[in-house]
N, C-alpha and C positions, 0 to 999 in steps of 0.2 A: 265830899265828892261831888263833881256835876255830873248829874244824869241828863245822856242828849239821847233823843228820839231820832232814828235816821230811817227815814221813809219814801222807801221808792215804792211806783208804780204795785209791783208785783214782782216776786221770786220765781214765779211758776210760770212763764211763759216759752215757749219750743224755739228752738232751733237758734241759730245764730247770734239775733238780735237777745234772747233770753237771756243766752249764756251772758252778751256783754253788757245789761243790765245788772247782772250777780256780781259780776266781775266790779262795776263801779260801784255798786252798795258795798261791797267785801274791804274794797280796798279806802272806802271811807271809813266806815269800824274800825279799817287799823289804824289808819293815819289817825283818828280821835282818841284812839286807845294809847298809839303813841305819846300823844299832846295830855294826856289825866284825865280823860272823859268815861264816865261810865256808860255804856251803849246798849241803846235795845233798838235792834232791827225789827221793823215789821213791813211787812207787804200790804197796799191800802186796799188794796182790790182782793185778797189771799182771806184775809184774821175775818174774825165776827167782829160784830160792832162791840162789845164788850173788850176785847183787847185792844182796839185802838182807844176809846174812851179811856181804860187804865193806865195805856201807856200817856198817855197825853198829860193826865192829870197828875203822874210822877215827874213829869219831864222839865227839868229845869232849861232846857232851850231842846228847837226842833228843826232837823234840815228836811227838806222834801225834793228829793231827790228825780231824776228822768223818767222815760218811758214813751208810753204811745203819744202819737196826736191826743192833744185835748177833745173827749167829747165835742161836739157843735152845739149839742142840744143847752149846755151850761152858759154859753155866751151868747146864744140865740143866733149863732153862726149858720150857713147850709151846710146840708147835709152831705152832699156830692161836693170833691175839689181835689185838682189836680195833685196826685201821690196820697187821696184817702185810704186809709187803712184802718186798724181792727181800733177801736176806741176801749177802753176799762170805765166804762161811765160812773160804776160804784166807787173806785178810787176817785176820781174825779170829785166825785161828790162828797166825800170823806175830805177829802184833801181840803176843799173848799172850806169846809166846816172847821178843820184843824186854825187854816190859816185865821178864820173868825175867830177862832176862842184866843188866837195868838195876839191876837189885833188889840181886844177887849182886855184882856188882863196885860198886856205890856210884857209879854213871853219872846225873849229873843227868838227869832225867826230867821234862818236862811234858805232859802230858792234856788238850785240850781236848775238849768233847761227849762223841762216842764215844771220845775218848782217853782220859776220864776213866770212863768205863763198863769198859773194857778192861783198866785198872788195877785197878779193884776186883775184877774177874770174875778177874781174875790173881792177885789174891790172895786169892782163896777165897770171894771176895762173891759175890751177883748182883742181878737186874734186875728192876726192877716193867716188863714188857714195855710196859704203856700206862696212863699216867699217868690215875687218876682226874680231874684237874684238869690234863690235857693241854691243854685248850682255852686254859689264862694261860700256855703255856708255849712255844707257836708258833702261826702263825697257820692260820686253816682252809686244809683244801685247796683247791688252786687258786690259792688267793693268792702271789703273790712279796714276800718278804721277812722280815723278823723281827719280834718281837714282843720289847720293851722292861716288863722289871719290874723291881724291887728284892730286892737280895740283901744282907742280912746277915752281917757277916764279924767271926770270933771273936779279937778283941784277944789280943795276943800271938802270934799263929798262923804260919806260915810264910808262909800267902796275906795277912796284915797286913803283914806284909815287904815283899814286893813291894807290895804296894797298899794304902798306907796308910789307909783309910779304913774306919770303922763302918760305914758303909753304900752301896751301888754303885747307879748303875744300870747295866744290863746288856743285851746282846743275846743273845734266845732262839730258837733252832726246834729240839723235839726233844719227844719224847714219852714216851721211856721214860726210868727213874731209878735210882737207885744206891735198892735195897729193903734187903738183908743188908749189911749192911758187910763187907770182907774181912777180916779176923787182921790186924792188924799196923796198920791206917790208922783214920786218924780225921776224924769231918768238922769242916771249917772255917768253912763258909757254906751258908747256907740261903735258899731263897727268901721273903722278908718276906711274902708274902700268902698261902703254904699251908704252909710248909716243908718243903718239899725239898730234898734235899739238893745243894748247886751248888758246893762246895767239898770235897776230902779231901786228906789227906797222909798220910805216913810218916814220923811224928817222929824214924824212926831213921834215914832214907836222904835223899837229895837227890830226893823223888816229890813232886809239888804237881800238882791236877788241880783243873778249871774246869770244870762242866756248858755253860758259856753260850760264846759266841762272840765273843771279844775282838778274834782279828781279821778280822770284819765290819767292813767299810767305815764303818757309821753307830756302830759300837761309840765311848765315851769313847778319844782318840788316845792318852791314856798307859798304857793296861790292857796291851795284849799288850807293849809296849817294859818295863813292869814287870815284867811275868814273864821275857822274855827276859833281862834284868838279874839277874833271881833265879837262875836258867841258869849266865849268866857267873860271877857272885858263887862260886857250889857249884862248878864247875870250880877255880877256883883255890884252895878247899879240901877238896877230896876228893886224896885224896892213898893208897888204898886200890888194891893191883894191879887188874886187870884182868882178869873171865875173859876164855878164851876164847871168840868169836862162833860 
């Protein structure tokens, strides 16, 4: 059986946003189990170091989920910016360590929303803390739900292998995004209306990430399933020994 570690930023945040994080993580778990995975769910801010170390050591693959804005200190960004809110620095530093471990031992890794941003930071890239076109990537403050928009996917990319379509309708809720791409990564999807990077991958390792939310209940039903299938296929093709967690 395949063991999948699913890692949101936190499981214990207040208010509607905290409820949304729990719902997205729970839906990811449910769809993964339907696809035959054994799952372990850990909040990266909430657990002790020994918990995430042990989970990573046992994992066949990892999914990094969304959460708060990435702490600007981890990519040397400015502390104050439009829309700035709480940061979970412990979760960010731990998640970056997970990315680096997966990169080192070629363990399949999927990043979603904040997970994609942290993959980029772990590879040495940085983020735009508040996109100029943020209003087209999330609903206004105070409104619940996500915003639909179109994404163009590069033909022949790993993302196209997982989701075989040149253009996708996706669910988004973010105001940050990739600015300078990390070394060793390449972009594979862009928002149709403004060119914001919506997908990245490592062409030499099984690392793939999307900026949108395929795990949202309103998303196209095959998107998360396709991405999880991509992870499973790369477990079978990964033969390099793992580094110690």
